[in-house]
C-alpha positions in Angstrom: 0.0 0.0 0.0 1.1 3.5 -0.6 0.3 6.7 1.2 -1.7 9.8 0.2 -1.1 13.5 0.9 -4.0 15.7 1.8 -4.3 19.4 2.4 -5.5 20.7 5.8 -8.9 21.7 4.4 -9.5 18.0 3.5 -8.7 16.7 7.0 -12.2 16.9 8.5 -13.8 15.2 5.4 -11.3 12.3 5.5 -11.8 11.8 9.2 -15.6 11.8 8.9 -15.9 9.9 5.7 -13.3 7.2 6.4 -13.3 7.2 10.2 -9.6 7.8 10.3 -7.3 7.7 13.3 -5.5 11.1 13.7 -1.9 10.7 14.8 0.5 13.4 15.9 4.0 12.1 15.3 5.8 14.9 17.1 7.5 14.6 20.4 5.4 14.7 23.6 6.4 18.2 24.6 5.2 19.6 21.3 2.0 17.7 21.5 1.3 19.0 25.0 2.0 22.6 23.8 -0.6 22.3 21.1 -2.3 19.5 19.2 -5.2 19.1 16.9 -8.4 17.9 18.8 -8.8 14.1 19.1 -5.2 13.4 17.9 -3.2 10.6 19.5 0.4 11.3 20.2 2.6 8.6 18.8 6.1 10.1 18.3 7.9 9.1 15.1 11.1 8.1 17.0 9.1 5.3 18.6 7.3 4.2 15.4 8.7 0.6 15.5 7.2 0.2 19.0 3.7 1.4 18.2 2.9 0.8 14.6 1.9 -2.9 14.9 -0.6 -2.1 17.6 -2.7 0.1 15.2 -5.6 -1.4 13.3 -5.2 -2.0 9.6 -8.9 -1.7 8.9 -9.0 2.1 9.5 -7.0 4.8 7.8 -4.2 6.6 9.7 -4.0 10.4 9.2 -0.6 11.7 10.3 0.8 15.2 11.0 3.9 16.7 12.5 5.1 20.4 12.6 5.6 21.0 8.9 5.0 17.7 7.1 8.4 16.1 6.7 8.4 13.8 9.7 4.8 12.6 9.0 5.9 11.9 5.4 8.7 9.6 6.7 6.2 7.9 9.0 3.6 7.5 6.2 6.2 5.9 3.9 7.1 3.4 6.6 3.5 2.6 7.6 2.4 2.4 3.9 5.1 -0.3 3.3 3.6 -2.2 6.2 0.1 -2.3 4.6 -1.6 0.6 6.3 -3.9 3.1 4.5 -2.1 6.3 5.4 -2.7 10.0 4.8 -0.3 12.7 5.7 -1.2 16.4 6.0 0.8 18.7 3.7 2.4 21.4 5.8 1.7 19.7 9.1 0.1 21.4 12.1 1.4 24.8 11.0 -0.7 24.6 7.9 -3.6 23.2 9.8 -3.6 26.1 12.2 -3.7 28.7 9.4 -6.3 26.9 7.3 -9.2 27.3 9.8 
């Protein structure tokens, strides 16, 4: 499976339509400072520890600060058979798209 990129304005539609799991792949400190509502914090640095505990029957929607770390995570999860979406521009773009 591959992964898909979405723009922040598409996030709510993907979450509602596909019942995705929203994952913040930033470090815990950044997550505590600000995160998108209902996002789980699963830091990229620990991806090998948490990825196999996620369901493969629901899409994963990933974000980080600007999009580069979530892109790395999406590639890895996509190779493992997950349906993955990553938000272009990360949380910074999500904040300004409201």
